[in-house]
C-alpha positions in Angstrom: 12.9 7.5 7.4 11.5 8.2 4.1 12.7 6.3 1.2 12.7 7.2 -2.5 10.1 6.4 -4.8 12.1 3.7 -6.7 13.3 2.4 -3.4 9.5 2.2 -2.2 8.3 0.7 -5.6 11.3 -1.9 -5.3 10.5 -3.2 -1.7 6.7 -3.2 -2.4 7.2 -5.3 -5.8 9.7 -7.7 -3.7 7.2 -8.0 -0.8 4.6 -8.9 -3.1 6.9 -11.2 -5.2 7.7 -13.1 -1.8 3.7 -13.4 -0.7 1.9 -14.3 -3.7 2.7 -12.5 -6.7 -0.3 -11.8 -8.7 -0.6 -8.3 -8.0 -4.5 -8.5 -8.9 -5.0 -9.8 -5.4 -3.4 -6.8 -3.5 -4.5 -3.4 -2.5 -2.4 -0.4 -2.5 -3.3 2.8 -1.0 -1.9 5.6 0.8 -2.7 7.0 4.4 -1.6 9.2 7.4 -2.2 6.5 9.7 -1.3 3.1 8.3 -2.1 1.1 11.4 -5.7 2.5 11.8 -6.1 2.2 7.8 -4.8 -1.2 7.8 -6.3 -3.0 10.7 -9.6 -0.9 11.6 -10.6 0.3 8.0 -9.4 -2.6 6.0 -9.7 -5.3 8.8 -6.4 -6.9 7.7 -5.0 -9.1 10.6 -1.9 -7.7 12.0 -0.5 -11.1 12.6 -0.8 -13.9 9.8 -1.7 -11.4 6.9 0.6 -10.0 4.3 0.8 -6.3 4.6 3.8 -3.6 4.1 4.0 0.1 4.8 6.5 2.5 3.4 6.9 6.2 4.3 7.2 8.3 1.3 9.0 11.9 1.2 5.7 13.8 0.5 2.3 13.2 -0.1 2.8 13.8 -4.0 5.4 10.9 -4.2 3.0 8.6 -2.0 0.1 9.3 -4.4 2.3 8.6 -7.4 3.4 5.1 -6.1 0.1 4.1 -5.3 -0.9 5.2 -8.9 1.7 3.0 -10.1 0.6 0.2 -8.7 -2.6 0.6 -9.4 -2.4 1.4 -13.2 0.9 -0.4 -14.1 0.7 -3.5 -12.0 -2.9 -4.0 -11.8 -3.6 -3.8 -8.3 -6.8 -2.8 -6.5 -6.6 0.7 -4.6 -7.0 4.2 -4.1 -4.6 7.2 -4.2 -6.4 9.0 -1.6 -8.1 12.2 -1.1 -5.1 14.2 -1.4 -4.4 15.0 2.4 -0.8 16.6 3.1 -0.5 13.9 5.9 -1.3 10.8 3.4 2.8 10.1 3.6 2.4 6.5 4.0 2.2 3.7 1.3 0.9 0.5 1.9 -0.2 -2.4 0.4 -1.9 -5.6 1.8 -3.0 -8.9 0.0 -6.6 -8.9 0.0 -8.9 -11.9 1.7 -12.2 -12.5 2.0 -12.7 -10.7 5.3 -10.7 -7.6 4.2 -12.4 -4.4 3.1 -12.4 -4.0 0.1 
């Protein structure tokens, strides 16, 4: 179920706080397929790595949330290509083997 912008931001900020609170070590993005994006494209390990996914109400809100983390919190990341299927906001703690 989709959450509000403030709920998603709060969830992700809390998750980052519990898993190494330096925002610059994290990557935030948007996608329509979070599992493929995280585990195949970014090479995040499903077990053992710190990652989180939240469903936004629409692609505009998901991009707005990613933009907030990139510009305000200083994470690495991308707001996506503007596809209307990019409803998921994801974040992961970057490791030497993740892309990027």
